[in-house]
NUKE-787052 format. One record per atom (N, C-alpha, C, O, CB): x, y, z; residue in one letter. Coordinates in steps of 0.1 Angstrom, whole numbers, plus 5000, padded with zeros to 4 digits. Glycine has a CB too. Layout:
XYZA
...
//
This chain:
939093053805X
938192983814X
937792843808X
937592833796X
936893063816X
937792743816X
937392603812X
936292553821X
935792613830X
938692513813X
935792433817X
934792363825X
935292233829X
935992163822X
933492353816X
934892193842X
935292063847X
934091993853X
933092063857X
936392083858X
934191863854X
933191793862X
933391823876X
934491813882X
933291633859X
932291853883X
932491903897X
932991793906X
933691813916X
931191953903X
932691663902X
933191553910X
934691533909X
935291453917X
932591433905X
935391603899X
936791593898X
937591693906X
938791683907X
937191603883X
936891793911X
937491903919X
937891843933X
937091773939X
936592023920X
939191873937X
939691823949X
939891943959X
940492043956X
940991753947X
939291933971X
939492023982X
940491953992X
939991874000X
938192073988X
941692003992X
942691944002X
942692034014X
943192154013X
944091933995X
942191984025X
942092074038X
943392124042X
943492234048X
941391994049X
944492044039X
945792084044X
946392204035X
947292274039X
946791964043X
945792224023X
946292324014X
945292434011X
945392514002X
946592254001X
944292444020X
943292544018X
943192624031X
942992564042X
941892484014X
943292754031X
943392834043X
942092844051X
942192854063X
943892974040X
940992834045X
939792844052X
939292714059X
939192614052X
938592894043X
939192714072X
938792594079X
937292584082X
936892494089X
939592584092X
936492684077X
935092684080X
934292734068X
934692844063X
934792764093X
933292664063X
932392714053X
931192764058X
930492694067X
932192594042X
930692884054X
929592954060X
928392904051X
928292944039X
929693104060X
927492834057X
926292774050X
925392884044X
924792864033X
925492694059X
925292994051X
924493104045X
924993154032X
924193174023X
924393224055X
926293164031X
926893204018X
926693104007X
926493133996X
928393244021X
926792974011X
926592864001X
925192873996X
924992863984X
926892724008X
924192894005X
922792904000X
922593023991X
921893013981X
921892914013X
923193133995X
923093253987X
923593233973X
922993263963X
923793363994X
924793173973X
925393153960X
924693053951X
924593063939X
926893113962X
924092953958X
923392843950X
922192893943X
921692833934X
922992723960X
921693013947X
920493073941X
920893163929X
919893213922X
919693143951X
922093173926X
922493263915X
923793193908X
924793263905X
922893413920X
923693073905X
924792993900X
925393053887X
926593063885X
924392863897X
924493103878X
924893153865X
925693283866X
926393323857X
923793173856X
925593353878X
926293483880X
927593463887X
928393563888X
925393573888X
927893343891X
929193323899X
930393323890X
930393273879X
929093193907X
931493383895X
932693373887X
933293233888X
932893163897X
933793483892X
934193193880X
934793063880X
935593043893X
936093143899X
935693033868X
935692923897X
936692893908X
938092873902X
938192863890X
936192763915X
939092883911X
940492873907X
941092733911X
940992703923X
941292983912X
941592663902X
942192533906X
943592533900X
943992613892X
941292403900X
944392423904X
945692413898X
945692303887X
944592253884X
946792383909X
946792263882X
946792173870X
946392033875X
945991943866X
948292163865X
946292003888X
945891873893X
944491873898X
943991793906X
946791823904X
943691983894X
942291993899X
942092023914X
941092003919X
941491873895X
943192063920X
943092103935X
942692243936X
943192333930X
944492083942X
941692263945X
941092403946X
942092503952X
942692473962X
939892393955X
942192613946X
942992723951X
942092833957X
942392883968X
943892783940X
940992863950X
940092963955X
938692933951X
938492893939X
940493103950X
937692953960X
936292943956X
935492823962X
934692763956X
936192923941X
935792793975X
935192683982X
933592703983X
932792613981X
935792663996X
933292833986X
931892863988X
931092843974X
929992793974X
931693003993X
931792883963X
931192863950X
931092713947X
930092673941X
931992933940X
932092643950X
932092493948X
930892433955X
930192353949X
933492433954X
930792463968X
929692393976X
928392443971X
927392373972X
929792423991X
928292563966X
926992613960X
926592533948X
925392503946X
927092763957X
927592503940X
927292413928X
926792273932X
925892223927X
928592403919X
927492223943X
927092093948X
925692093953X
924892003950X
928092043959X
925392203960X
923992213966X
922892223956X
921792173957X
923892333976X
923292293945X
922392303933X
922392193924X
921692193913X
922692433925X
923092083927X
923191963920X
923691983905X
923291923896X
921791893919X
924692073904X
925292103892X
926391993889X
927091953898X
925892243891X
926491953877X
927491853873X
928791913868X
929891853869X
926891753863X
928692033863X
929792103857X
930092233865X
929092283871X
929592143842X
931292283864X
931592413871X
932692473863X
933692413858X
932092393886X
932592613861X
933592683854X
934892703862X
934792733875X
933092823849X
935992693856X
937292703864X
938292793856X
938192803844X
937892563867X
939192843864X
940392903859X
941592823864X
941692793876X
940493053863X
942492773855X
943592693859X
944792773861X
945192843852X
943792573849X
945392763873X
946692833876X
947792723879X
947492643888X
946492933889X
948892733873X
949892633875X
950592663888X
950992783891X
950892633863X
950792563896X
951492573909X
952792493909X
952892383902X
950592533921X
953792533916X
955092463916X
955092343925X
955492233922X
956192563920X
954492363937X
954392263947X
953292293957X
952592393955X
955892243955X
953192213967X
952092243977X
952192373984X
951192443987X
952092123988X
953392413987X
953592543994X
953192653985X
952592753990X
955092553998X
953592653973X
953192753963X
951692763962X
951092873961X
953792723950X
950992643961X
949592633960X
948892703973X
947992783971X
949092493958X
949392673984X
948792723996X
948992873997X
947992944001X
949492664008X
950092923994X
950293073994X
949493143983X
948993253986X
951793113992X
949293073972X
948393133962X
946993143967X
946193233964X
948493053948X
946593033975X
945193033981X
945093153991X
943993213991X
944892903988X
946093173999X
946093284008X
945993424001X
945193504005X
947393284017X
946793433990X
946793563982X
945393583976X
944893693976X
947793553971X
944793483971X
943393493965X
942393533976X
941493613973X
942993363958X
942493473988X
941593503999X
941693654003X
940693714006X
941893414011X
942893704002X
943093844007X
942493943997X
942294064001X
944593874008X
942193903985X
941694003975X
940194013974X
939694113970X
942193963962X
939493903979X
938093903979X
937493803989X
938193733996X
937593873964X
936193803989X
935493703998X
935593734012X
935793854016X
936093573996X
935493634021X
935493664036X
936893644040X
937493544040X
934493554043X
937393754045X
938793764049X
939093674061X
938193664070X
939193914052X
940293624062X
940793554074X
940893654085X
941493764083X
942093474071X
940493614097X
940793694109X
942193694113X
942993604108X
939893654120X
942593784121X
944093804125X
944493684132X
945693634131X
944293924133X
943693624140X
944093504148X
944393384139X
945393314141X
943093464158X
943593364129X
943893264119X
945093294111X
945893204108X
942693234110X
945293424107X
946493454100X
947793434108X
948793384103X
946393604096X
947693474121X
948893454129X
949193304130X
950393274130X
948693514143X
948193224132X
948393084133X
949093024121X
950092954122X
947093004135X
948693064109X
949293014096X
950693074094X
951493004090X
948393054085X
950893204097X
952193264095X
953193194104X
954293154099X
952193414099X
952893164117X
953793104126X
954192964121X
955292924121X
953293094140X
953192894116X
953392754112X
954292754099X
955192674098X
951992684108X
953992844090X
954792844077X
956192894079X
957092854073X
954092934067X
956292994089X
957693054092X
958492944098X
959692944095X
957593174101X
957992864106X
958692754113X
959192654103X
960292604104X
957892684124X
958392634092X
958892544082X
959992604074X
960892534069X
957692504073X
959792734072X
960892804065X
962192804072X
963292784066X
960492954062X
962192814085X
963392814093X
964092674093X
965292664093X
963192854108X
963292574092X
963792434092X
964192394078X
964692274076X
962692344097X
963992474068X
964492444055X
963592354047X
963892294036X
965792374055X
962292334052X
961392244046X
960692304033X
960192224025X
960292204055X
960792434031X
959992494020X
960892584012X
962092614015X
958892584026X
960392634000X
961192713991X
960892863991X
961692933986X
960892653977X
959692903997X
959393043997X
960293114007X
960993054016X
957893064001X
960293254006X
961093324016X
960193414024X
958993414023X
962093414009X
960793494034X
959993574043X
959193684035X
958093704039X
960993644053X
959793744025X
959093844018X
957793794011X
956793854012X
959993904007X
957893674006X
956693614000X
955693584010X
954493594008X
957093473993X
956093544022X
955193514033X
954393644037X
953193634039X
955993454045X
955193754039X
954593874044X
953593924033X
952493974036X
955593974047X
953993914020X
953193964009X
951893884008X
950893944006X
953993963996X
951993754009X
950793664008X
949793694018X
948593694015X
951293524009X
950193724031X
949293754041X
948993904043X
948193944052X
949793704055X
949593984035X
949394134035X
949594184049X
948694254054X
947894164030X
950694154055X
951094204068X
952394284068X
953294244060X
951194094078X
952494394075X
953694474076X
954794404083X
954594304090X
953394614082X
955994454082X
957194404089X
956994394104X
957294294110X
958494474086X
956394504110X
956194504124X
955294394129X
955594334140X
955694644128X
954194374122X
953294264126X
953994124125X
953794044134X
952094264117X
954694104114X
955393974112X
956393954123X
956493844129X
956193974099X
957094054127X
958094044138X
957394014151X
957893934159X
958994174139X
956294084154X
955594054166X
954993914167X
955093854178X
954394154168X
954493864156X
953893734156X
954993624157X
954693514162X
953093714143X
956193644152X
957193534152X
958293544162X
959093454163X
957793534138X
958193654170X
959293664181X
959293554191X
960293524198X
959293804187X
958093504194X
957993404204X
957493274197X
956493214200X
956993444215X
958293234187X
957993124178X
957592994185X
956592934183X
959093104168X
958492954195X
958292824202X
956992824210X
956292724210X
959492794211X
956792934216X
955492954224X
954292934215X
953292874219X
955493084232X
954393004204X
953193004195X
952992854189X
951892814188X
953493104183X
954092794185X
953992654180X
953392564191X
952592474188X
955392604175X
953892574203X
953292494214X
951892524216X
951092434219X
954092514227X
951492654215X
950092694216X
949192614206X
948192564209X
949892844215X
949692614193X
948992554182X
948892404185X
947792344182X
949692574169X
949892344190X
949892194193X
948892174204X
948092074203X
951192144197X
948892254215X
947892234226X
946492254221X
945592184225X
948192334237X
946292354212X
944892374207X
944492254198X
943292214199X
944892504198X
945392194191X
944992084183X
944691964192X
943691884189X
946092044173X
945491944202X
945191834212X
943791854218X
943091754219X
946291824222X
943491974222X
942192004228X
941091974218X
940091914222X
942192144233X
941292014206X
940191994196X
939991854193X
938791804192X
940592064183X
940991774192X
940891624190X
940291554202X
939491464201X
942191564187X
940591604215X
940091554227X
938491574227X
937791484231X
940691614239X
938091694223X
936691724223X
935891644213X
934691614215X
936491874220X
936591594203X
935991494193X
935891354198X
935491264191X
936791504180X
936291334211X
936291204217X
937291104211X
937190984212X
934891134215X
938391164206X
939491084201X
940191024213X
940291084224X
940491164192X
940790904211X
941590844222X
942890914223X
943290974213X
941690684219X
943590894234X
944990954235X
945890904225X
946790974220X
945490934249X
945790774221X
946690724210X
946390784197X
947290824189X
946490574209X
945090804194X
944690864181X
945191014181X
945691054171X
943090864180X
945091084192X
945591214193X
947091214190X
947691304183X
945291284206X
947791124197X
949291114196X
949691094181X
950691154176X
949791004204X
948891004174X
949290984160X
949091104152X
949791134142X
948390864155X
948091184155X
947791304147X
948791424149X
949091504140X
946391354149X
949191434162X
950091544165X
951591504164X
952491594165X
949791604179X
951891374162X
953291344160X
953991294172X
955291294171X
953991454154X
953291244182X
953991194194X
954091044191X
953290974185X
953191214207X
955290984196X
955490844194X
954590754203X
954190644199X
956990804197X
954190804215X
953290734224X
952290824229X
952290944226X
954090674237X
951290764236X
950090844241X
950390914254X
949591004258X
948890754242X
951490884260X
951790944273X
951891094273X
951391154282X
953090894278X
952591154264X
952691304264X
951291374262X
950991484267X
953591354252X
950391294255X
948991354253X
948291364267X
947691464270X
948191264244X
948391264275X
947791264288X
948391384297X
947591454304X
947991134295X
949691404296X
950291514303X
949791644298X
949591734306X
951891504302X
949691664285X
949191794279X
947791814283X
947391934286X
949291784264X
946891714283X
945491724287X
945391764301X
944491844305X
944791594284X
946191714310X
946191754324X
946591894326X
946091974334X
947191664332X
947591934317X
948092074318X
946892164313X
946692274319X
949292094309X
946192134302X
945092214297X
943992224308X
943492334310X
944592154284X
943692114314X
942592114325X
943092204336X
942192284341X
942391964330X
944292194340X
944792284352X
944692434348X
944292514357X
946292244355X
945092464336X
944992604332X
943592654331X
943292764336X
945692624319X
942692574326X
941292614325X
940692634339X
939992734341X
940492514317X
940992544348X
940492554362X
940992684368X
940192754375X
940892434370X
942292714366X
942792834371X
942192954366X
942093054373X
944292834369X
941892954353X
941193074347X
939793094352X
939393204354X
941193054332X
939092984355X
937793004360X
937793054375X
936993134379X
936992864359X
938793004383X
938893034396X
939393174398X
938993244408X
939792944404X
940393214390X
940993354391X
940993414377X
942093414370X
942393344397X
939893474373X
939793524359X
940893634355X
941193644343X
938393584357X
941393694365X
942393804362X
943793754363X
944693834361X
942193914372X
943993624365X
945393574366X
946093584353X
945393574342X
945393434371X
947393594353X
948193594340X
948693464337X
949193384346X
949393694342X
948593424324X
949093304319X
949993324307X
949893434301X
947993204316X
950793224304X
951693244292X
951093254279X
949893234277X
952593124292X
951793304269X
951293324255X
950693194250X
949693194243X
952493374246X
951293084253X
950792954247X
949392914252X
948792834246X
951792844250X
948892984262X
947592954268X
946593064263X
945393064268X
947592944283X
946893154254X
945993264251X
944793204244X
943693264246X
946693354241X
944793104237X
943593044230X
942592994241X
941393004238X
943992934221X
943192944252X
942292904263X
941693024270X
940493024273X
942992824273X
942493134272X
941993254278X
940793304270X
939793344276X
943093354278X
940893304256X
939793354248X
938493274250X
937393324250X
940193354234X
938693144251X
937493054253X
936893074266X
935593084267X
937892904251X
937693074277X
937193094290X
936493224292X
935493234298X
938293074301X
937093334287X
936493464288X
935093464282X
934193524288X
937293564281X
934893394271X
933493394265X
932493324274X
931393364275X
933593334251X
932993224280X
932093144289X
931793224302X
930693224307X
932693004293X
932793304307X
932593384319X
931593494316X
930893544325X
933893434324X
931493544303X
930593644299X
929193604297X
928293684295X
931193714287X
928993464296X
927693414293X
926593444303X
926793444315X
927793264291X
925393484298X
924293514306X
923193414303X
922693414292X
923793654304X
922893314312X
921893214309X
920493264309X
920193374315X
922093104319X
919693194303X
918193224303X
917693174317X
917893054320X
917493154291X
917093254324X
916793224338X
915293174340X
914993124351X
916993354347X
914493184330X
913093144331X
912793034321X
913593004312X
912193264329X
911692964323X
911392844315X
910692874302X
909992784296X
910592754323X
910793004297X
910393034283X
911593084276X
912093194279X
909193134283X
912093004266X
913293044259X
912893104245X
912693034236X
914292924257X
912793234245X
912293304233X
913393374226X
913993474230X
911193414237X
913893314215X
914893374207X
914293444195X
913493394187X
915893254202X
914693574193X
914093654182X
914493604169X
913593624159X
914493794184X
915693554167X
916093504153X
917093404155X
917793394165X
916593624145X
917193314144X
918193204144X
919493254138X
919493304127X
917693084137X
920593244145X
921893294140X
922893184137X
924093214135X
922493394150X
922393064136X
923292954133X
923992964119X
923393024110X
922592824134X
925192914118X
925992924105X
925392824095X
925392844083X
927492894108X
924792714100X
924392604092X
922792604092X
922192574102X
924892474096X
922192624080X
920792634079X
920292504073X
920792454063X
920392754071X
919192444079X
918592324074X
917192314079X
916792394089X
919292204077X
916392234073X
914992214078X
914992174093X
915692084097X
914192114069X
914092234101X
913992204115X
915092264123X
915292224135X
913992054116X
915892354118X
916992424126X
916492484139X
915392534139X
917692534117X
917292474149X
916892534162X
917992634166X
919192624161X
916692424173X
917692734173X
918792834178X
919892764186X
919592684194X
918092944187X
921092794183X
922292734190X
922192784205X
922792714213X
923592784183X
921492894208X
921392934222X
920692834231X
920992824243X
920593054222X
919792744225X
919192634233X
920292544238X
920292504249X
918192554224X
921292514229X
922292424233X
923192484243X
923692424253X
923092384221X
923592614241X
924392684251X
923792684265X
924592654275X
924592834246X
922492704266X
921892704279X
921792554285X
921992544297X
920492764279X
921592464277X
921592324281X
922892284287X
923092214297X
921092224270X
923992324279X
925292284284X
925692354297X
926292304306X
926292324273X
925192484298X
925492554310X
924792494322X
925392474333X
924992704309X
923492454321X
922792394332X
923092254336X
922992214347X
921292404330X
923492174326X
923492024328X
924891964325X
924991834326X
922491964320X
925892034322X
927191974320X
928292064326X
928092174330X
927491954304X
929492004327X
930692064331X
931792044320X
931591964312X
931292014345X
932792134320X
933892114309X
934391974308X
934591904318X
934992204312X
934491924296X
934891794292X
933891674294X
934291564292X
936191764299X
932691714299X
931591614299X
931291574284X
931591654275X
930391664306X
930791454282X
930491414269X
928991434266X
928091414274X
930791254268X
928791494253X
927491524248X
927191434236X
927991424227X
927291674245X
925991374236X
925691284224X
924491344217X
923391374224X
925491144229X
924491354204X
923391404196X
923291304184X
924091314175X
923591544191X
922191224184X
921991124173X
921291184161X
921091114151X
921291004178X
920791304162X
920091374151X
920791504148X
920191614150X
918591394155X
921991494144X
922891604144X
922591714134X
922991834136X
924291564141X
921791684123X
921291784114X
922491874109X
923391814103X
920391874121X
922492004111X
923492094106X
924692104115X
925692174111X
922892234103X
924692044126X
925892034135X
925992144145X
927092174150X
927092034126X
924892194150X
924992304160X
925492244173X
926092324181X
923592374162X
925192124176X
925792064188X
927292064188X
927892084199X
925191914190X
927892044177X
929292054176X
929792194179X
930692214186X
929792004162X
929192294173X
929492434175X
929492474189X
930392534194X
928592524166X
928292434196X
928092464210X
929192394219X
929692464228X
926692424214X
929392264216X
930392194225X
931792254223X
932492254233X
930392044221X
932192294211X
933492354210X
933592484218X
934692504224X
933792374195X
932592554218X
932592684225X
932592654240X
933292724248X
931392764222X
931892554245X
931792524259X
932692424264X
932592384276X
930392484262X
933692384256X
934692284260X
934092154265X
934592094275X
935592344271X
933092114258X
932491984260X
932891884250X
932991924238X
930891994261X
933091754253X
933391654243X
932091614236X
930991624242X
933991534250X
932191584223X
930891554216X
931091434207X
932091404202X
930491674207X
929891364206X
929791254197X
928491274190X
927391274197X
929791104204X
928491304177X
927291334170X
927191244158X
928091204152X
927291474166X
925891214154X
925591124143X
924291164137X
923491244142X
925590984147X
924091114125X
922791134117X
922691024107X
923690974101X
922791284111X
921490994103X
921290884093X
921590934079X
921890854070X
919890844093X
921591074078X
921991134065X
922791264068X
922191374067X
920691154055X
923991254072X
924791374075X
924891464062X
925091424051X
926191334079X
924791594065X
924891694054X
926391684049X
927291664057X
924491834058X
926491694036X
927891674030X
928891774035X
930091734037X
927791684015X
928491894038X
929391994043X
930091954056X
931192004058X
928692124045X
929391874064X
929991834077X
930091684079X
930091634090X
929191894089X
930191614068X
930291474069X
931591424075X
931591304080X
930091414055X
932591504076X
933791464083X
933691484098X
934491424105X
934991544078X
932591554103X
932391574117X
931291494122X
931191464134X
932191724119X
930291464114X
929091394118X
929091254113X
929191224101X
927691464113X
928991154123X
929091014119X
927790974112X
926691014116X
929390924131X
927890884103X
926790824096X
926190714104X
926790604104X
927090784081X
925090734110X
924490624119X
922990644120X
922490754121X
925190624133X
922290534119X
920790534121X
920490474134X
920990364137X
920090454109X
919590534142X
919290484155X
918490354155X
918390284165X
918390584163X
917990314143X
917290184142X
918290074144X
917789964146X
916590174129X
919490104142X
920590004144X
921089994158X
922089934161X
921690014134X
920390064167X
920890074181X
921890194183X
921790294175X
921689944185X
922690184192X
923690294195X
925090254189X
925390134188X
923890324210X
925890354184X
927190314179X
927990244190X
927990284202X
927890444174X
928790144186X
929490064196X
930590144203X
930990114214X
930189944189X
931190244196X
932190324202X
931690444210X
932490534214X
933190364192X
930390464211X
929790574219X
930190564233X
929890464240X
928290574217X
930890664239X
931190664253X
929890704261X
928890754256X
932290764257X
929990684274X
928790714282X
928590874283X
929490944289X
928890654297X
927490924278X
927391074278X
926791124291X
925991064298X
926491114266X
927091254294X
926491324306X
925191384301X
924291404309X
927491424312X
925191424289X
923891494283X
923691434269X
924591424261X
924091654283X
922391394267X
921991354253X
920991464249X
920091494256X
921391204253X
921191514236X
920291604231X
919591544219X
920191494210X
920991734227X
918191534220X
917391474210X
916491574203X
915691634210X
916491364216X
916791594190X
915891684182X
915491604170X
915991624159X
916691814177X
914591504172X
914191414161X
913391474151X
912691584154X
913491294167X
913291414139X
912391474129X
910991464134X
910491364140X
912491384115X
910291574134X
908891584140X
907891504131X
907891514119X
908391734142X
907191414138X
906191334131X
905191414123X
904591514128X
905491244141X
904991374110X
904191434100X
904591574096X
904491604084X
902791444106X
904991664106X
905391794102X
906591794093X
906591874083X
905691884115X
907491704095X
908691704086X
908691584076X
909691544071X
909991684095X
907391544073X
907291434064X
907891464050X
907591564044X
905791404062X
908791374046X
909491384033X
910391504032X
910891534021X
908491384022X
910691574043X
911591694043X
912991644043X
913891704036X
911291784055X
913291544051X
914691494051X
914891374041X
915991364036X
914991444065X
913891294039X
913991184030X
912591124028X
911691164035X
914991074035X
912491044018X
911190974015X
911190834021X
910290754019X
910890964000X
912290794029X
912390664034X
911290634044X
910890724052X
913790644040X
910890514045X
909890464055X
910590464069X
909890474079X
909390334051X
911890454069X
912590444082X
912790584088X
913190594100X
913990384080X
912490684081X
912590824086X
911490844096X
910290814094X
912490934074X
911790894108X
910790914119X
909690994114X
908490974119X
911490974131X
909891094106X
908791184102X
907791114093X
906691164091X
909391304095X
908191004086X
907390934076X
906690814082X
905890754075X
908190894064X
906890784094X
906290664101X
904890684105X
904390794105X
907090614112X
904190574109X
902990584116X
903290634130X
904390634134X
902190444117X
902290694137X
902490744150X
902890634160X
903690654169X
901190814155X
902390514157X
902790404166X
904290364164X
904990344174X
901890274163X
904690364152X
906090334149X
906990444154X
908090424159X
906390304134X
906490574153X
907290684158X
907590674173X
908690684177X
906590824155X
906490654180X
906690634195X
907590514198X
908390514208X
905290624201X
907390404191X
908190284194X
909590314191X
910490264199X
907690174185X
909990384181X
911390414178X
911990504188X
913090484193X
911490484164X
911190604193X
911690694203X
911890614216X
912890624223X
910690814206X
910890524219X
910990444231X
912190354231X
912890334241X
909790364233X
912490294220X
913690204218X
914990284220X
915890234227X
913690134205X
914990404215X
916190494216X
916390524231X
917490504236X
916090624208X
915390554238X
915490594253X
915990464260X
916790474269X
914190644258X
915390354257X
915790224264X
917290194261X
917990154271X
914990114259X
917790214249X
919190194246X
920090284254X
921090254259X
919490204232X
919590414254X
920390524261X
920490494276X
921490514283X
919690664259X
919390444282X
919390414296X
920490314299X
921190324310X
918090354300X
920690214291X
921790114293X
923190174292X
924190124298X
921590004283X
923290284284X
924590344282X
924990454292X
926090474295X
924690404268X
923890514297X
924190634306X
924290604321X
923790494325X
922990734304X
924990684328X
925190664342X
924090744350X
923490834345X
926590714346X
923990704362X
922990774371X
923390924372X
924490954374X
922890704385X
922391004372X
922591154373X
922891224360X
923091344360X
923791174382X
922891144348X
923091214335X
921691254330X
920691214335X
923891114326X
921691324319X
920491384314X
920191364300X
921091344292X
920491534317X
918891364296X
918391364282X
917491484281X
916591504289X
917691234279X
917791564270X
916991674267X
916391654253X
917091624244X
917791814267X
914991664252X
914391624240X
913491744236X
912691794244X
913591494241X
913591794223X
912791904219X
911791854208X
912191784199X
913592024214X
910591894209X
909591844199X
908391944199X
908092014209X
909091704202X
907691944188X
906392024187X
905291934186X
905391824179X
906492134176X
904091974191X
902891894189X
902591894174X
902891994167X
901691954197X
901991784169X
901591774155X
900091814154X
899291764162X
901791634149X
899791904145X
898491954143X
898091974129X
897191904124X
898292084151X
898692064122X
898192104109X
898291984099X
897291964092X
899092214104X
899391904099X
899491794090X
898791664095X
898891564090X
900891774087X
898091684106X
897291574112X
895791604111X
894991574121X
897791544127X
895391664100X
893991694098X
893491784109X
892291774114X
893091574097X
894291874114X
893991974125X
893791904139X
893391974148X
892792054121X
893891774139X
893791704152X
895091714160X
896091674154X
893291554150X
895091764172X
896291784180X
896791654186X
896091584193X
895991884191X
898091624182X
898791514188X
899891574197X
900891614192X
899391414177X
899691584210X
900591644219X
901591544224X
901391474233X
899891714231X
902791534217X
903691434219X
904291434233X
904691324237X
904791444209X
904391544239X
905191554252X
904491464263X
905291414271X
905191694257X
903191434262X
902591354272X
903091204271X
903391144281X
901091364271X
902991154259X
903491014256X
904891004259X
905390904264X
903190974242X
905691104255X
907191094257X
907491094272X
908291024277X
907891214251X
906791184280X
907091184294X
906691044301X
907390994309X
906191294301X
905590984296X
905290854301X
906390754298X
906690674307X
903890804294X
906890754286X
907990654282X
909190674291X
909790574296X
908390674268X
909590794293X
910790824301X
910590774315X
911490714321X
911090974301X
909390804321X
909190764335X
909190604336X
909790554345X
907790814340X
908490544327X
908490394327X
909890334326X
910190224331X
907590344316X
910790404319X
912090354317X
913190404327X
914390374325X
912590394303X
912690464338X
913590494349X
914190634349X
915290654355X
914690394349X
913590724342X
914090864342X
913090954350X
911890924351X
914190914328X
913691054357X
912791144364X
912691274356X
913591324350X
913491184379X
911491324356X
911191454349X
911991564357X
911891584369X
909691484348X
912691644349X
913591754355X
912991894352X
912891974361X
914991744349X
912591914339X
912192054336X
911392044322X
911791964313X
913392144335X
910492134321X
909792154308X
909992304304X
909592394312X
908292124308X
910592324292X
910792464288X
909992484275X
909992404266X
912392484286X
909392604274X
908592644263X
909492724253X
910192814258X
907392714267X
909592684241X
910392744231X
909592794219X
909392724209X
911592654226X
909092924220X
908292984209X
909192994196X
910393004197X
907893124213X
908492974185X
909192994172X
909493144170X
908793234175X
908292944161X
910593174163X
911093304161X
910293374150X
910293504149X
912593304158X
909593304142X
908893364131X
907493294130X
907293194135X
909593354117X
906593364123X
905293314120X
905293174113X
905993164103X
904393414113X
904593074117X
904692944111X
903592914101X
903592804095X
904692844122X
902593004100X
901492974092X
901193074082X
901393194084X
900192954100X
900793034070X
900493134059X
898993174061X
898293124069X
900693064045X
898593274054X
897293334055X
896193234054X
895193234061X
896993454046X
896293144044X
895193054041X
895092954053X
893892914057X
895492974029X
896192914059X
896092834071X
895392904083X
894692834090X
897492784075X
895793024085X
895193104095X
893593114093X
892893094103X
895793244096X
893193134081X
891793144078X
891093014081X
889993014086X
891493184064X
891692904077X
891092774079X
890992744094X
889992684098X
891892664072X
891992784102X
891992764116X
890792844122X
890092804131X
893292814122X
890592964117X
889493054122X
888092984119X
887192984128X
889493184115X
887992934107X
886792864103X
886492744112X
885292724115X
886892824089X
887492674116X
887292554124X
887492584139X
887392484147X
888292444120X
887692704142X
887892744157X
888992664163X
888792604173X
886492734165X
890092664156X
891292584161X
892392684165X
892692784159X
891792494149X
892992654177X
894092734182X
895392674177X
895692554180X
894092744198X
896092744169X
897292694163X
898492694172X
898692784181X
897692774150X
899392594170X
900592574179X
901692654173X
901992644161X
900992424180X
902392734182X
903492814177X
904692804186X
905592894187X
903092964176X
904792684193X
905992674202X
906392524202X
905692434198X
905692724216X
907592494207X
908092364210X
908292334224X
908492434232X
909292334202X
908192214228X
908492174242X
909892124243X
910292034235X
907492064247X
910692174252X
911992114255X
911892044268X
911792114279X
913092224255X
911991914268X
911791834280X
913191784285X
913891724277X
910891724277X
913391794298X
914691744303X
914391634314X
913591654322X
915491864309X
915091524312X
914891414321X
916291374327X
917291384321X
914291294314X
916191324339X
917491274346X
917391124349X
916291074353X
917691354360X
918391054346X
918390914349X
918590894364X
919490944370X
919490834341X
917790804370X
917890784384X
919090704387X
919390664398X
916590704389X
//
């Protein structure tokens, strides 16, 4: 075992089988750093195994990390070693991810691009001969399915057709437009006739559409979620179910959703599930999702490349309640005076009005400030409703969102009793429509 500077460790997304890091696991590991086994890297400091342990060290602000160095022959050898390590411990890859990787690697093997053989491939993924044969017998269909899925994923990221073409290897953007039209047609067909049969290459769409068809929306204006199940935990986290219901009520597939306070990225997760395009940003994106969340501060206006959104979701830092939780900067909404807080929100609404089309929506969630305001209640929703109306928005709906857990400790409860104060335990979710 050796020690390396954590800043020298390289995670190459193309050479690492896991495409998603579970924040809960990172938090758990970060609380027991000294008990964690070393990560595995190759001679060039490229990670083979231990992404969650790596991010746990980063979260705990560790400068050094214990490593085991394994020599690799080339990139293909490194990738297969990563697959083999994953199969022995940790969170196993699901069959769909395994199939996707096997088909991609087998196609490279057939074209002579790689040095491994079929036996190494089957052994690395721990799959029997029958499974391997089943997964690869319709190779071209599977490869086309993977390409369509990548095109869809990039489209949801608001990439241009030329940008998509560059990433999937088309010489021009024209085939991308054709593929997107094809995807739209298949999705429409699945919604209209859920029992219709479609080819193997559209199976990934079938899985997505089936989940949406099974969705049961919240029918009343109190959205009470018993617990938060989001993968990414951070201060001020909200249940992803709120986003699911907002997308159900106020958007259609491929509508654009904008979130300038992206936090842990639940808007991204919800939009991917609901086939909505997303543009998300934050003034301090969390490092785990910095490749998905754009670095942008609303004090600088709106990003120039922001397309016109159908729905804007605003979950700003709550004034006083989140003071110094995200940063100690004076520009942080939670750290401002109440006058500057309202002024910043008003300027954001004004900028959004210029960008949005008639009939589009803004949903804003916020809690009244009380405890950190010397027990004096500042009910933000009244001032916010006034600003929206003055700026040309119509009030659409107010939804009450109770917290899933108790928000006050025993001492706070006793002080509230002494002062005969009724404590706030819910948030307001306000929806407005642009005239």
